[in-house]
PyMOL Python script that loads the backbone (N, CA, C, O; Angstrom):
from pymol import cmd

cmd.read_pdbstr("""\
ATOM      1  N   MET A   1      -5.855 -30.422  -8.754  1.00  0.00           N
ATOM      2  CA  MET A   1      -4.946 -31.545  -8.466  1.00  0.00           C
ATOM      3  C   MET A   1      -3.747 -31.045  -7.659  1.00  0.00           C
ATOM      4  O   MET A   1      -3.262 -29.933  -7.869  1.00  0.00           O
ATOM      5  N   ASP A   2      -3.286 -31.873  -6.745  1.00  0.00           N
ATOM      6  CA  ASP A   2      -2.138 -31.522  -5.918  1.00  0.00           C
ATOM      7  C   ASP A   2      -0.882 -31.387  -6.783  1.00  0.00           C
ATOM      8  O   ASP A   2      -0.584 -32.279  -7.578  1.00  0.00           O
ATOM      9  N   PRO A   3      -0.150 -30.292  -6.639  1.00  0.00           N
ATOM     10  CA  PRO A   3       1.050 -30.051  -7.469  1.00  0.00           C
ATOM     11  C   PRO A   3       2.050 -31.204  -7.421  1.00  0.00           C
ATOM     12  O   PRO A   3       2.640 -31.552  -8.443  1.00  0.00           O
ATOM     13  N   GLN A   4       2.245 -31.796  -6.249  1.00  0.00           N
ATOM     14  CA  GLN A   4       3.206 -32.903  -6.151  1.00  0.00           C
ATOM     15  C   GLN A   4       2.720 -34.116  -6.926  1.00  0.00           C
ATOM     16  O   GLN A   4       3.493 -34.777  -7.620  1.00  0.00           O
ATOM     17  N   VAL A   5       1.433 -34.400  -6.798  1.00  0.00           N
ATOM     18  CA  VAL A   5       0.858 -35.528  -7.533  1.00  0.00           C
ATOM     19  C   VAL A   5       0.965 -35.283  -9.028  1.00  0.00           C
ATOM     20  O   VAL A   5       1.269 -36.191  -9.802  1.00  0.00           O
ATOM     21  N   ARG A   6       0.710 -34.046  -9.420  1.00  0.00           N
ATOM     22  CA  ARG A   6       0.783 -33.683 -10.833  1.00  0.00           C
ATOM     23  C   ARG A   6       2.201 -33.883 -11.367  1.00  0.00           C
ATOM     24  O   ARG A   6       2.392 -34.379 -12.478  1.00  0.00           O
ATOM     25  N   LYS A   7       3.193 -33.489 -10.561  1.00  0.00           N
ATOM     26  CA  LYS A   7       4.587 -33.625 -10.972  1.00  0.00           C
ATOM     27  C   LYS A   7       4.941 -35.100 -11.154  1.00  0.00           C
ATOM     28  O   LYS A   7       5.596 -35.477 -12.126  1.00  0.00           O
ATOM     29  N   LEU A   8       4.498 -35.927 -10.208  1.00  0.00           N
ATOM     30  CA  LEU A   8       4.748 -37.363 -10.302  1.00  0.00           C
ATOM     31  C   LEU A   8       4.080 -37.941 -11.542  1.00  0.00           C
ATOM     32  O   LEU A   8       4.671 -38.741 -12.268  1.00  0.00           O
ATOM     33  N   PHE A   9       2.832 -37.520 -11.773  1.00  0.00           N
ATOM     34  CA  PHE A   9       2.075 -38.030 -12.909  1.00  0.00           C
ATOM     35  C   PHE A   9       2.780 -37.698 -14.214  1.00  0.00           C
ATOM     36  O   PHE A   9       2.897 -38.545 -15.100  1.00  0.00           O
ATOM     37  N   GLU A  10       3.251 -36.457 -14.327  1.00  0.00           N
ATOM     38  CA  GLU A  10       3.938 -36.036 -15.553  1.00  0.00           C
ATOM     39  C   GLU A  10       5.228 -36.819 -15.740  1.00  0.00           C
ATOM     40  O   GLU A  10       5.596 -37.163 -16.863  1.00  0.00           O
ATOM     41  N   ARG A  11       5.916 -37.102 -14.633  1.00  0.00           N
ATOM     42  CA  ARG A  11       7.166 -37.854 -14.710  1.00  0.00           C
ATOM     43  C   ARG A  11       6.906 -39.264 -15.223  1.00  0.00           C
ATOM     44  O   ARG A  11       7.628 -39.756 -16.090  1.00  0.00           O
ATOM     45  N   TYR A  12       5.870 -39.917 -14.687  1.00  0.00           N
ATOM     46  CA  TYR A  12       5.580 -41.275 -15.122  1.00  0.00           C
ATOM     47  C   TYR A  12       5.032 -41.306 -16.539  1.00  0.00           C
ATOM     48  O   TYR A  12       5.262 -42.261 -17.281  1.00  0.00           O
ATOM     49  N   GLU A  13       4.307 -40.259 -16.911  1.00  0.00           N
ATOM     50  CA  GLU A  13       3.821 -40.190 -18.289  1.00  0.00           C
ATOM     51  C   GLU A  13       5.002 -40.105 -19.252  1.00  0.00           C
ATOM     52  O   GLU A  13       4.995 -40.726 -20.315  1.00  0.00           O
ATOM     53  N   ARG A  14       6.019 -39.325 -18.865  1.00  0.00           N
ATOM     54  CA  ARG A  14       7.211 -39.176 -19.697  1.00  0.00           C
ATOM     55  C   ARG A  14       7.937 -40.517 -19.813  1.00  0.00           C
ATOM     56  O   ARG A  14       8.364 -40.901 -20.902  1.00  0.00           O
ATOM     57  N   LEU A  15       8.077 -41.227 -18.696  1.00  0.00           N
ATOM     58  CA  LEU A  15       8.724 -42.531 -18.719  1.00  0.00           C
ATOM     59  C   LEU A  15       7.933 -43.508 -19.587  1.00  0.00           C
ATOM     60  O   LEU A  15       8.507 -44.319 -20.314  1.00  0.00           O
ATOM     61  N   PHE A  16       6.606 -43.416 -19.498  1.00  0.00           N
ATOM     62  CA  PHE A  16       5.757 -44.309 -20.273  1.00  0.00           C
ATOM     63  C   PHE A  16       5.950 -44.075 -21.764  1.00  0.00           C
ATOM     64  O   PHE A  16       6.058 -45.023 -22.542  1.00  0.00           O
ATOM     65  N   ARG A  17       5.992 -42.813 -22.153  1.00  0.00           N
ATOM     66  CA  ARG A  17       6.198 -42.494 -23.569  1.00  0.00           C
ATOM     67  C   ARG A  17       7.570 -42.973 -24.040  1.00  0.00           C
ATOM     68  O   ARG A  17       7.702 -43.476 -25.156  1.00  0.00           O
ATOM     69  N   LYS A  18       8.580 -42.822 -23.202  1.00  0.00           N
ATOM     70  CA  LYS A  18       9.924 -43.281 -23.550  1.00  0.00           C
ATOM     71  C   LYS A  18       9.940 -44.792 -23.704  1.00  0.00           C
ATOM     72  O   LYS A  18      10.597 -45.317 -24.603  1.00  0.00           O
ATOM     73  N   SER A  19       9.222 -45.500 -22.831  1.00  0.00           N
ATOM     74  CA  SER A  19       9.191 -46.952 -22.919  1.00  0.00           C
ATOM     75  C   SER A  19       8.474 -47.385 -24.195  1.00  0.00           C
ATOM     76  O   SER A  19       8.838 -48.390 -24.805  1.00  0.00           O
ATOM     77  N   LEU A  20       7.456 -46.625 -24.596  1.00  0.00           N
ATOM     78  CA  LEU A  20       6.776 -46.918 -25.856  1.00  0.00           C
ATOM     79  C   LEU A  20       7.732 -46.716 -27.027  1.00  0.00           C
ATOM     80  O   LEU A  20       7.667 -47.436 -28.024  1.00  0.00           O
ATOM     81  N   ALA A  21       8.612 -45.738 -26.900  1.00  0.00           N
ATOM     82  CA  ALA A  21       9.578 -45.458 -27.954  1.00  0.00           C
ATOM     83  C   ALA A  21      10.698 -46.498 -27.952  1.00  0.00           C
ATOM     84  O   ALA A  21      11.452 -46.616 -28.918  1.00  0.00           O
ATOM     85  N   GLY A  22      10.796 -47.247 -26.854  1.00  0.00           N
ATOM     86  CA  GLY A  22      11.759 -48.343 -26.797  1.00  0.00           C
ATOM     87  C   GLY A  22      13.102 -47.948 -26.223  1.00  0.00           C
ATOM     88  O   GLY A  22      14.069 -48.699 -26.352  1.00  0.00           O
ATOM     89  N   ASP A  23      13.189 -46.771 -25.584  1.00  0.00           N
ATOM     90  CA  ASP A  23      14.487 -46.361 -25.050  1.00  0.00           C
ATOM     91  C   ASP A  23      14.372 -45.960 -23.574  1.00  0.00           C
ATOM     92  O   ASP A  23      15.083 -45.072 -23.105  1.00  0.00           O
ATOM     93  N   ALA A  24      13.467 -46.627 -22.854  1.00  0.00           N
ATOM     94  CA  ALA A  24      13.287 -46.311 -21.439  1.00  0.00           C
ATOM     95  C   ALA A  24      14.478 -46.808 -20.636  1.00  0.00           C
ATOM     96  O   ALA A  24      15.024 -47.880 -20.895  1.00  0.00           O
ATOM     97  N   ASP A  25      14.865 -46.009 -19.662  1.00  0.00           N
ATOM     98  CA  ASP A  25      15.942 -46.401 -18.767  1.00  0.00           C
ATOM     99  C   ASP A  25      15.316 -46.954 -17.494  1.00  0.00           C
ATOM    100  O   ASP A  25      14.711 -46.207 -16.725  1.00  0.00           O
ATOM    101  N   MET A  26      15.455 -48.249 -17.268  1.00  0.00           N
ATOM    102  CA  MET A  26      14.787 -48.879 -16.133  1.00  0.00           C
ATOM    103  C   MET A  26      15.306 -48.362 -14.796  1.00  0.00           C
ATOM    104  O   MET A  26      14.645 -48.532 -13.772  1.00  0.00           O
ATOM    105  N   ASP A  27      16.476 -47.737 -14.791  1.00  0.00           N
ATOM    106  CA  ASP A  27      17.012 -47.181 -13.550  1.00  0.00           C
ATOM    107  C   ASP A  27      16.184 -45.993 -13.075  1.00  0.00           C
ATOM    108  O   ASP A  27      16.266 -45.604 -11.911  1.00  0.00           O
ATOM    109  N   GLU A  28      15.390 -45.418 -13.970  1.00  0.00           N
ATOM    110  CA  GLU A  28      14.603 -44.239 -13.608  1.00  0.00           C
ATOM    111  C   GLU A  28      13.343 -44.614 -12.843  1.00  0.00           C
ATOM    112  O   GLU A  28      12.782 -43.788 -12.123  1.00  0.00           O
ATOM    113  N   VAL A  29      12.908 -45.829 -12.994  1.00  0.00           N
ATOM    114  CA  VAL A  29      11.638 -46.250 -12.386  1.00  0.00           C
ATOM    115  C   VAL A  29      11.778 -46.374 -10.881  1.00  0.00           C
ATOM    116  O   VAL A  29      10.813 -46.718 -10.198  1.00  0.00           O
TER     117      VAL A  29
END
""", "prot")
cmd.dss("prot")
cmd.show_as("cartoon", "prot")
cmd.util.cbc("prot")
cmd.orient("prot")
């Protein structure tokens, strides 16, 4: 997998988990 794509994927996965926890910051999206 392309390193840049992987970095993006991990970032969105982190945001997704935070949103599941109920404390996502919409400014990050």
